[in-house]
Backbone atoms as SQL, in Angstrom:
CREATE TABLE atoms (id INTEGER PRIMARY KEY, chain TEXT, resi INTEGER, resn TEXT, atom TEXT, x REAL, y REAL, z REAL);
INSERT INTO atoms VALUES
  (1, 'A', 1, 'UNK', 'N', -37.986, -35.132, 9.022),
  (2, 'A', 1, 'UNK', 'CA', -37.355, -34.174, 9.914),
  (3, 'A', 1, 'UNK', 'C', -35.975, -33.775, 9.387),
  (4, 'A', 2, 'UNK', 'N', -35.248, -34.764, 8.909),
  (5, 'A', 2, 'UNK', 'CA', -33.910, -34.487, 8.412),
  (6, 'A', 2, 'UNK', 'C', -33.954, -33.560, 7.200),
  (7, 'A', 3, 'UNK', 'N', -34.957, -33.684, 6.377),
  (8, 'A', 3, 'UNK', 'CA', -35.090, -32.847, 5.198),
  (9, 'A', 3, 'UNK', 'C', -35.289, -31.391, 5.591),
  (10, 'A', 4, 'UNK', 'N', -36.055, -31.123, 6.604),
  (11, 'A', 4, 'UNK', 'CA', -36.284, -29.739, 7.005),
  (12, 'A', 4, 'UNK', 'C', -35.028, -29.118, 7.606),
  (13, 'A', 5, 'UNK', 'N', -34.190, -29.906, 8.272),
  (14, 'A', 5, 'UNK', 'CA', -32.940, -29.369, 8.814),
  (15, 'A', 5, 'UNK', 'C', -31.995, -28.972, 7.690),
  (16, 'A', 6, 'UNK', 'N', -31.937, -29.788, 6.649),
  (17, 'A', 6, 'UNK', 'CA', -31.087, -29.461, 5.513),
  (18, 'A', 6, 'UNK', 'C', -31.636, -28.223, 4.814),
  (19, 'A', 7, 'UNK', 'N', -32.936, -28.145, 4.667),
  (20, 'A', 7, 'UNK', 'CA', -33.561, -26.986, 4.040),
  (21, 'A', 7, 'UNK', 'C', -33.312, -25.718, 4.830),
  (22, 'A', 8, 'UNK', 'N', -33.452, -25.803, 6.142),
  (23, 'A', 8, 'UNK', 'CA', -33.199, -24.645, 7.004),
  (24, 'A', 8, 'UNK', 'C', -31.738, -24.214, 6.922),
  (25, 'A', 9, 'UNK', 'N', -30.830, -25.188, 6.893),
  (26, 'A', 9, 'UNK', 'CA', -29.411, -24.832, 6.817),
  (27, 'A', 9, 'UNK', 'C', -29.108, -24.166, 5.484),
  (28, 'A', 10, 'UNK', 'N', -29.726, -24.627, 4.402),
  (29, 'A', 10, 'UNK', 'CA', -29.522, -23.982, 3.107),
  (30, 'A', 10, 'UNK', 'C', -30.080, -22.565, 3.108),
  (31, 'A', 11, 'UNK', 'N', -31.224, -22.360, 3.755),
  (32, 'A', 11, 'UNK', 'CA', -31.801, -21.019, 3.852),
  (33, 'A', 11, 'UNK', 'C', -30.855, -20.075, 4.590),
  (34, 'A', 12, 'UNK', 'N', -30.306, -20.541, 5.701),
  (35, 'A', 12, 'UNK', 'CA', -29.389, -19.709, 6.475),
  (36, 'A', 12, 'UNK', 'C', -28.099, -19.419, 5.694),
  (37, 'A', 13, 'UNK', 'N', -27.639, -20.413, 4.945),
  (38, 'A', 13, 'UNK', 'CA', -26.439, -20.218, 4.153),
  (39, 'A', 13, 'UNK', 'C', -26.676, -19.147, 3.079),
  (40, 'A', 14, 'UNK', 'N', -27.785, -19.255, 2.377),
  (41, 'A', 14, 'UNK', 'CA', -28.102, -18.279, 1.337),
  (42, 'A', 14, 'UNK', 'C', -28.310, -16.905, 1.952),
  (43, 'A', 15, 'UNK', 'N', -29.004, -16.842, 3.073),
  (44, 'A', 15, 'UNK', 'CA', -29.229, -15.566, 3.754),
  (45, 'A', 15, 'UNK', 'C', -27.897, -14.935, 4.160),
  (46, 'A', 16, 'UNK', 'N', -27.011, -15.714, 4.725),
  (47, 'A', 16, 'UNK', 'CA', -25.702, -15.200, 5.133),
  (48, 'A', 16, 'UNK', 'C', -24.894, -14.716, 3.946),
  (49, 'A', 17, 'UNK', 'N', -24.927, -15.466, 2.842),
  (50, 'A', 17, 'UNK', 'CA', -24.189, -15.060, 1.658),
  (51, 'A', 17, 'UNK', 'C', -24.771, -13.775, 1.067),
  (52, 'A', 18, 'UNK', 'N', -26.078, -13.637, 1.087),
  (53, 'A', 18, 'UNK', 'CA', -26.705, -12.414, 0.585),
  (54, 'A', 18, 'UNK', 'C', -26.351, -11.207, 1.441),
  (55, 'A', 19, 'UNK', 'N', -26.328, -11.398, 2.748),
  (56, 'A', 19, 'UNK', 'CA', -25.976, -10.293, 3.643),
  (57, 'A', 19, 'UNK', 'C', -24.540, -9.844, 3.381),
  (58, 'A', 20, 'UNK', 'N', -23.635, -10.791, 3.219),
  (59, 'A', 20, 'UNK', 'CA', -22.237, -10.449, 2.942),
  (60, 'A', 20, 'UNK', 'C', -22.122, -9.747, 1.591),
  (61, 'A', 21, 'UNK', 'N', -22.830, -10.250, 0.568),
  (62, 'A', 21, 'UNK', 'CA', -22.786, -9.637, -0.755),
  (63, 'A', 21, 'UNK', 'C', -23.307, -8.204, -0.722),
  (64, 'A', 22, 'UNK', 'N', -24.416, -7.984, -0.039),
  (65, 'A', 22, 'UNK', 'CA', -24.983, -6.635, 0.049),
  (66, 'A', 22, 'UNK', 'C', -24.029, -5.715, 0.802),
  (67, 'A', 23, 'UNK', 'N', -23.453, -6.201, 1.896),
  (68, 'A', 23, 'UNK', 'CA', -22.502, -5.399, 2.653),
  (69, 'A', 23, 'UNK', 'C', -21.314, -4.993, 1.789),
  (70, 'A', 24, 'UNK', 'N', -20.761, -5.939, 1.024),
  (71, 'A', 24, 'UNK', 'CA', -19.615, -5.626, 0.181),
  (72, 'A', 24, 'UNK', 'C', -19.985, -4.658, -0.940),
  (73, 'A', 25, 'UNK', 'N', -21.184, -4.803, -1.505),
  (74, 'A', 25, 'UNK', 'CA', -21.623, -3.888, -2.559),
  (75, 'A', 25, 'UNK', 'C', -21.767, -2.470, -2.002),
  (76, 'A', 26, 'UNK', 'N', -22.335, -2.349, -0.803),
  (77, 'A', 26, 'UNK', 'CA', -22.466, -1.038, -0.166),
  (78, 'A', 26, 'UNK', 'C', -21.090, -0.471, 0.155),
  (79, 'A', 27, 'UNK', 'N', -20.188, -1.304, 0.619),
  (80, 'A', 27, 'UNK', 'CA', -18.834, -0.860, 0.939),
  (81, 'A', 27, 'UNK', 'C', -18.124, -0.324, -0.297),
  (82, 'A', 28, 'UNK', 'N', -18.270, -0.995, -1.433),
  (83, 'A', 28, 'UNK', 'CA', -17.644, -0.529, -2.672),
  (84, 'A', 28, 'UNK', 'C', -18.211, 0.831, -3.069),
  (85, 'A', 29, 'UNK', 'N', -19.514, 0.996, -2.975),
  (86, 'A', 29, 'UNK', 'CA', -20.136, 2.263, -3.344),
  (87, 'A', 29, 'UNK', 'C', -19.680, 3.392, -2.416),
  (88, 'A', 30, 'UNK', 'N', -19.575, 3.111, -1.137),
  (89, 'A', 30, 'UNK', 'CA', -19.119, 4.128, -0.175),
  (90, 'A', 30, 'UNK', 'C', -17.667, 4.510, -0.463),
  (91, 'A', 31, 'UNK', 'N', -16.828, 3.528, -0.808),
  (92, 'A', 31, 'UNK', 'CA', -15.434, 3.832, -1.125),
  (93, 'A', 31, 'UNK', 'C', -15.326, 4.675, -2.389),
  (94, 'A', 32, 'UNK', 'N', -16.152, 4.409, -3.388),
  (95, 'A', 32, 'UNK', 'CA', -16.146, 5.220, -4.607),
  (96, 'A', 32, 'UNK', 'C', -16.576, 6.649, -4.296),
  (97, 'A', 33, 'UNK', 'N', -17.602, 6.797, -3.470),
  (98, 'A', 33, 'UNK', 'CA', -18.066, 8.128, -3.082),
  (99, 'A', 33, 'UNK', 'C', -16.980, 8.876, -2.319),
  (100, 'A', 34, 'UNK', 'N', -16.322, 8.170, -1.419),
  (101, 'A', 34, 'UNK', 'CA', -15.240, 8.776, -0.652),
  (102, 'A', 34, 'UNK', 'C', -14.110, 9.227, -1.572),
  (103, 'A', 35, 'UNK', 'N', -13.778, 8.427, -2.575),
  (104, 'A', 35, 'UNK', 'CA', -12.711, 8.798, -3.518),
  (105, 'A', 35, 'UNK', 'C', -13.090, 10.053, -4.291),
  (106, 'A', 36, 'UNK', 'N', -14.354, 10.166, -4.681),
  (107, 'A', 36, 'UNK', 'CA', -14.793, 11.365, -5.404),
  (108, 'A', 36, 'UNK', 'C', -14.714, 12.597, -4.515),
  (109, 'A', 37, 'UNK', 'N', -15.144, 12.458, -3.263),
  (110, 'A', 37, 'UNK', 'CA', -15.115, 13.597, -2.336),
  (111, 'A', 37, 'UNK', 'C', -13.679, 14.025, -2.070),
  (112, 'A', 38, 'UNK', 'N', -12.803, 13.063, -1.805),
  (113, 'A', 38, 'UNK', 'CA', -11.405, 13.393, -1.530),
  (114, 'A', 38, 'UNK', 'C', -10.762, 13.998, -2.768),
  (115, 'A', 39, 'UNK', 'N', -11.060, 13.452, -3.945),
  (116, 'A', 39, 'UNK', 'CA', -10.508, 13.992, -5.181),
  (117, 'A', 39, 'UNK', 'C', -10.971, 15.408, -5.457),
  (118, 'A', 40, 'UNK', 'N', -12.170, 15.748, -5.013),
  (119, 'A', 40, 'UNK', 'CA', -12.701, 17.081, -5.246),
  (120, 'A', 40, 'UNK', 'C', -12.007, 18.126, -4.371),
  (121, 'A', 41, 'UNK', 'N', -11.778, 17.803, -3.125),
  (122, 'A', 41, 'UNK', 'CA', -11.238, 18.780, -2.180),
  (123, 'A', 41, 'UNK', 'C', -9.722, 18.736, -2.033),
  (124, 'A', 42, 'UNK', 'N', -9.109, 17.639, -2.364),
  (125, 'A', 42, 'UNK', 'CA', -7.663, 17.496, -2.231),
  (126, 'A', 42, 'UNK', 'C', -7.089, 17.089, -3.572),
  (127, 'A', 43, 'UNK', 'N', -6.834, 18.059, -4.417),
  (128, 'A', 43, 'UNK', 'CA', -6.297, 17.797, -5.747),
  (129, 'A', 43, 'UNK', 'C', -4.876, 17.272, -5.634),
  (130, 'A', 44, 'UNK', 'N', -4.553, 16.301, -6.463),
  (131, 'A', 44, 'UNK', 'CA', -3.202, 15.752, -6.470),
  (132, 'A', 44, 'UNK', 'C', -2.346, 16.604, -7.387),
  (133, 'A', 45, 'UNK', 'N', -1.236, 17.074, -6.867),
  (134, 'A', 45, 'UNK', 'CA', -0.348, 17.911, -7.645),
  (135, 'A', 45, 'UNK', 'C', 0.512, 17.041, -8.551),
  (136, 'A', 46, 'UNK', 'N', 0.839, 17.576, -9.711),
  (137, 'A', 46, 'UNK', 'CA', 1.686, 16.850, -10.643),
  (138, 'A', 46, 'UNK', 'C', 3.091, 16.737, -10.061),
  (139, 'A', 47, 'UNK', 'N', 3.717, 15.585, -10.209),
  (140, 'A', 47, 'UNK', 'CA', 5.080, 15.444, -9.672),
  (141, 'A', 47, 'UNK', 'C', 6.054, 16.340, -10.420),
  (142, 'A', 48, 'UNK', 'N', 7.026, 16.830, -9.699),
  (143, 'A', 48, 'UNK', 'CA', 8.038, 17.715, -10.302),
  (144, 'A', 48, 'UNK', 'C', 8.898, 16.911, -11.259),
  (145, 'A', 49, 'UNK', 'N', 9.330, 17.565, -12.307),
  (146, 'A', 49, 'UNK', 'CA', 10.183, 16.900, -13.287),
  (147, 'A', 49, 'UNK', 'C', 11.529, 16.572, -12.655),
  (148, 'A', 50, 'UNK', 'N', 12.060, 15.422, -13.015),
  (149, 'A', 50, 'UNK', 'CA', 13.352, 15.012, -12.466),
  (150, 'A', 50, 'UNK', 'C', 14.450, 15.900, -13.025),
  (151, 'A', 51, 'UNK', 'N', 15.333, 16.326, -12.142),
  (152, 'A', 51, 'UNK', 'CA', 16.417, 17.194, -12.596),
  (153, 'A', 51, 'UNK', 'C', 17.429, 16.368, -13.386),
  (154, 'A', 52, 'UNK', 'N', 18.036, 16.951, -14.376),
  (155, 'A', 52, 'UNK', 'CA', 19.005, 16.206, -15.178),
  (156, 'A', 52, 'UNK', 'C', 20.237, 15.856, -14.346),
  (157, 'A', 53, 'UNK', 'N', 20.822, 14.748, -14.674),
  (158, 'A', 53, 'UNK', 'CA', 22.002, 14.289, -13.957),
  (159, 'A', 53, 'UNK', 'C', 23.175, 15.227, -14.242),
  (160, 'A', 54, 'UNK', 'N', 23.875, 15.579, -13.201),
  (161, 'A', 54, 'UNK', 'CA', 25.010, 16.494, -13.362),
  (162, 'A', 54, 'UNK', 'C', 26.255, 15.885, -12.747),
  (163, 'A', 55, 'UNK', 'N', 27.320, 16.616, -12.817),
  (164, 'A', 55, 'UNK', 'CA', 28.592, 16.184, -12.246),
  (165, 'A', 55, 'UNK', 'C', 28.471, 16.077, -10.720),
  (166, 'A', 56, 'UNK', 'N', 27.604, 16.905, -10.105),
  (167, 'A', 56, 'UNK', 'CA', 27.462, 16.893, -8.653),
  (168, 'A', 56, 'UNK', 'C', 26.957, 15.554, -8.156),
  (169, 'A', 57, 'UNK', 'N', 26.134, 14.874, -8.956),
  (170, 'A', 57, 'UNK', 'CA', 25.623, 13.571, -8.551),
  (171, 'A', 57, 'UNK', 'C', 26.748, 12.554, -8.420),
  (172, 'A', 58, 'UNK', 'N', 27.659, 12.559, -9.362),
  (173, 'A', 58, 'UNK', 'CA', 28.755, 11.590, -9.304),
  (174, 'A', 58, 'UNK', 'C', 29.720, 11.940, -8.164),
  (175, 'A', 59, 'UNK', 'N', 29.910, 13.236, -7.912),
  (176, 'A', 59, 'UNK', 'CA', 30.765, 13.633, -6.778),
  (177, 'A', 59, 'UNK', 'C', 30.133, 13.195, -5.459),
  (178, 'A', 60, 'UNK', 'N', 28.835, 13.374, -5.352),
  (179, 'A', 60, 'UNK', 'CA', 28.129, 12.972, -4.126),
  (180, 'A', 60, 'UNK', 'C', 28.214, 11.460, -3.941),
  (181, 'A', 61, 'UNK', 'N', 28.070, 10.717, -5.034),
  (182, 'A', 61, 'UNK', 'CA', 28.168, 9.261, -4.966),
  (183, 'A', 61, 'UNK', 'C', 29.575, 8.846, -4.538),
  (184, 'A', 62, 'UNK', 'N', 30.589, 9.516, -5.034),
  (185, 'A', 62, 'UNK', 'CA', 31.969, 9.207, -4.652),
  (186, 'A', 62, 'UNK', 'C', 32.186, 9.470, -3.165),
  (187, 'A', 63, 'UNK', 'N', 31.622, 10.552, -2.672),
  (188, 'A', 63, 'UNK', 'CA', 31.743, 10.855, -1.236),
  (189, 'A', 63, 'UNK', 'C', 31.066, 9.792, -0.384),
  (190, 'A', 64, 'UNK', 'N', 29.902, 9.321, -0.834),
  (191, 'A', 64, 'UNK', 'CA', 29.205, 8.271, -0.082),
  (192, 'A', 64, 'UNK', 'C', 30.035, 6.995, -0.035),
  (193, 'A', 65, 'UNK', 'N', 30.566, 6.612, -1.181),
  (194, 'A', 65, 'UNK', 'CA', 31.385, 5.399, -1.237),
  (195, 'A', 65, 'UNK', 'C', 32.598, 5.543, -0.331),
  (196, 'A', 66, 'UNK', 'N', 33.240, 6.695, -0.348),
  (197, 'A', 66, 'UNK', 'CA', 34.406, 6.923, 0.513),
  (198, 'A', 66, 'UNK', 'C', 34.014, 6.840, 1.985),
  (199, 'A', 67, 'UNK', 'N', 32.866, 7.406, 2.341),
  (200, 'A', 67, 'UNK', 'CA', 32.422, 7.362, 3.737),
  (201, 'A', 67, 'UNK', 'C', 32.129, 5.923, 4.168),
  (202, 'A', 68, 'UNK', 'N', 31.527, 5.139, 3.279),
  (203, 'A', 68, 'UNK', 'CA', 31.230, 3.741, 3.612),
  (204, 'A', 68, 'UNK', 'C', 32.520, 2.951, 3.784),
  (205, 'A', 69, 'UNK', 'N', 33.460, 3.155, 2.879),
  (206, 'A', 69, 'UNK', 'CA', 34.744, 2.448, 2.986),
  (207, 'A', 69, 'UNK', 'C', 35.459, 2.831, 4.274),
  (208, 'A', 70, 'UNK', 'N', 35.433, 4.121, 4.625),
  (209, 'A', 70, 'UNK', 'CA', 36.083, 4.560, 5.861),
  (210, 'A', 70, 'UNK', 'C', 35.406, 3.953, 7.082),
  (211, 'A', 71, 'UNK', 'N', 34.088, 3.874, 7.065),
  (212, 'A', 71, 'UNK', 'CA', 33.379, 3.308, 8.202),
  (213, 'A', 71, 'UNK', 'C', 33.677, 1.820, 8.359),
  (214, 'A', 72, 'UNK', 'N', 33.705, 1.080, 7.262),
  (215, 'A', 72, 'UNK', 'CA', 33.990, -0.354, 7.325),
  (216, 'A', 72, 'UNK', 'C', 35.430, -0.572, 7.783),
  (217, 'A', 73, 'UNK', 'N', 36.357, 0.209, 7.273),
  (218, 'A', 73, 'UNK', 'CA', 37.763, 0.076, 7.680),
  (219, 'A', 73, 'UNK', 'C', 37.932, 0.364, 9.158),
  (220, 'A', 74, 'UNK', 'N', 37.287, 1.431, 9.635),
  (221, 'A', 74, 'UNK', 'CA', 37.359, 1.776, 11.058),
  (222, 'A', 74, 'UNK', 'C', 36.757, 0.668, 11.917),
  (223, 'A', 75, 'UNK', 'N', 35.659, 0.093, 11.464),
  (224, 'A', 75, 'UNK', 'CA', 35.012, -0.968, 12.221),
  (225, 'A', 75, 'UNK', 'C', 35.922, -2.188, 12.310),
  (226, 'A', 76, 'UNK', 'N', 36.541, -2.535, 11.186),
  (227, 'A', 76, 'UNK', 'CA', 37.433, -3.714, 11.181),
  (228, 'A', 76, 'UNK', 'C', 38.666, -3.479, 12.041),
  (229, 'A', 77, 'UNK', 'N', 39.204, -2.260, 12.052),
  (230, 'A', 77, 'UNK', 'CA', 40.402, -1.957, 12.860),
  (231, 'A', 77, 'UNK', 'C', 40.067, -1.961, 14.341),
  (232, 'A', 78, 'UNK', 'N', 38.900, -1.504, 14.733),
  (233, 'A', 78, 'UNK', 'CA', 38.518, -1.443, 16.150),
  (234, 'A', 78, 'UNK', 'C', 37.977, -2.762, 16.657),
  (235, 'A', 79, 'UNK', 'N', 37.683, -3.682, 15.766),
  (236, 'A', 79, 'UNK', 'CA', 37.088, -4.967, 16.155),
  (237, 'A', 79, 'UNK', 'C', 38.074, -5.823, 16.926),
  (238, 'A', 80, 'UNK', 'N', 39.330, -5.806, 16.558),
  (239, 'A', 80, 'UNK', 'CA', 40.303, -6.696, 17.199),
  (240, 'A', 80, 'UNK', 'C', 40.971, -6.098, 18.395);
């Protein structure tokens, strides 16, 4: 009797593993199909080229730093 219980449990284990494997294989195929369909109808545009660094970038960075310093100074002065 004990042998048949072990055999039955092994059958159920293999059956469960096969069901999971088949489900995952089908899921992978469906995802590949979905990627092809989306790629066909929604083309990905090439990213725009990065603009060269100019003097305006450094001026903007200086303004940001000044604003941060002013905010921290104001916060420290109003704290007490």
